[in-house]
N, C-alpha and C positions, 0 to 999 in steps of 0.2 A: 504494500500500500504506500509506504514511504517513497519508494522509487517512482511509482506512478505519479504521485503528487509532485515530486521534484521534476520529472520530465514534463508534466503539464505546465508547471510554473515557468520552466525554461522556454518552452514553446511559446507561451503567451508573451514572455518578456522579449523574445526575438522580434516580435511584431510591434510591440508598444514601447520598447526601450529607447529613450533619447538621452544623450549625454552632452555635457559641456564642460569646459575647463576655464578656470578663472585665476588671475593673479591676485593674491591676497596679501595685505600687509596692515600693520597697526601697532598700537601701544599695548604693553603689558604692565599691569600693576600687580606685582608678585611679592610673596613672602615665603619664608621657611618656618614651619611650626615644629617645635620639639615638645613631645609629651612624654613624661616619665618622672620617676622619683629622683630627687637629689640632682637635678639638672640646673646648672648655673649658666643659662644661656637665654638672652633676650633677642627677639627678632622684630624688626619693623618692616614695612613694605618699601619697595623701591620700584622705579620705573625702568622698563626695558622695552624691547620691541620684538616683533616677529614678522616674517615674510615667507612666502612660498606659493605653492600651487594648490588649488582646491578643485575637486571634481563635483559634478552635480549630475547624477544618473537618475532619471525619472522613470518610474513604473507606476502608471495610473496616478493616484494622488500621493503616494509615498515616494520619497526620494532617499537615495543613498548619497551622502556627501563626505567622501574620503578626502584627506588632504595630506600634503607633505610640507611641513613647516619647520623653519629654523627659528627657535625661541631663545631669547636671553631672559632667564628667570633669576631668582635669587632673593636676596633681602638685605636690609641693613641690620647688621648684627652687633651685639654688645656682649663681650665676655671678658671677665677679669679687668674691668675698667677700660678696655679698648673698644672703639667703635669703628666700623667700616662697612663697605659694601662687599657682598659676596655675589659674584656673577656665575650663573650656571648656564652653559650653552648646550641646548638640546636639539636634536633632530627628532621631531614628533610626527606621529601618524594618528590623527583622530579619525574614527570611522563612525559617523553619525547617521542616524535615521532621522528624517525630517518630514514635516508636513507643511505644504505651502497653501495658504489661504489667499485667494485672489487669482488674477490672470497673469498673462505673460508680461504685460506692461507695468503692472503694480501688484505686489504681493507681500505678505508677511509670512516669514518662515520660522517655525519653532523646530529645534533640533536637540538631540541628546545621543550619547553613546560613549563607548570607551575610547581611551587614547593610549598609545604606547610610545615611550620616549627612550632615546639613547643619548647618554651624556657624552658630548664631544670634547668639552674643555671646561675648566674652571679658572676663576681668578678671584683672589681675596687679598685684602690689604693686611690681614692679621692672622689668618689660619694657614699654617705651614702644611705642605703636602696634602692639600685638600683633595686632589684627584684620587689619591690612594685611600682616602677615608670614605669615599662615596661609591655606591653601587652604580654601575654603568646603565642599568635599566630602571625605568620608572613607568608605572602604569596607573591609570585611574579612570575617573569618569568626568565628563564635561557636558554642559548643556548651555543653550543660548537661543537668541532670537535675532532675526535680521529683517530689514526692510529692503526689498528689491524693486528697482525702477528700471525696466528694460535692460537688464544685464548688469546694472550698476547696483551694488549692494552695500549697506552699512549695518553693523550689528555689534552685539556684545555677547561675550561667552565667558563662562566660569568653569575652571577645571580644578580638580583636587586629587592628589595622589591617594591611592589605596595601599601602596607599598611603601616601605621605609626606604628612603634614598641613602641613608647612612649605614655603613657597615658597623654594626654594634661592637664587633671585636676590635675595630680600629679606634673607636672613640671611647668605648667603655660605657658600662651601665646598661640597664634594660630600659630602653626608650624607643619611641618611634619618631622619625623625622620625615616630614612630608612637604611637598610643594603645594602652594595655593596660588592660583593665577586668574586674574580678571583681565580680559582683553577687550579692547575697543578696536574694531577693524573695518576696513573697506575692501571691496573686491570688484574686479571688472572682468566679466566673461569675454572670452575671445574664441 
């Protein structure tokens, strides 16, 4: 039964599937949260950016909106009296399901789904060997809304890690360190 349903879905999608690609970019307002006992670490939010490509694959009223994005996340950190920015450079792949209300010339899009990230590089003014203290992979959930006008879109999205980005054995203690990220973005379909 499962195979018949899958074959039917693929057959229908072959006739009704439309797709587009968009260039996307915008600002990030991100922070790093540390939850645990005996943790002497404070984090504030910092501004970064993201850019990349976003797909839009339409099947009836539901859309699949995968993307390949370069993000600069991180936070303003304070530990042992020192304060500074920590920048975390990620390559991320969000895979969102979306619903568009409206037509081709104007619409409101609501979307949600998982994201998967790979840490490319780090920079910090006061944490030594930060690359070796963090996991290379990050994954979590994101959700957002966008307004689209004839292929030009503007929106906001929030993502949060479900995995700990810190290697506990490198930093010490039993705690969870996560990324939180609010993005304001624009995109242009081509």
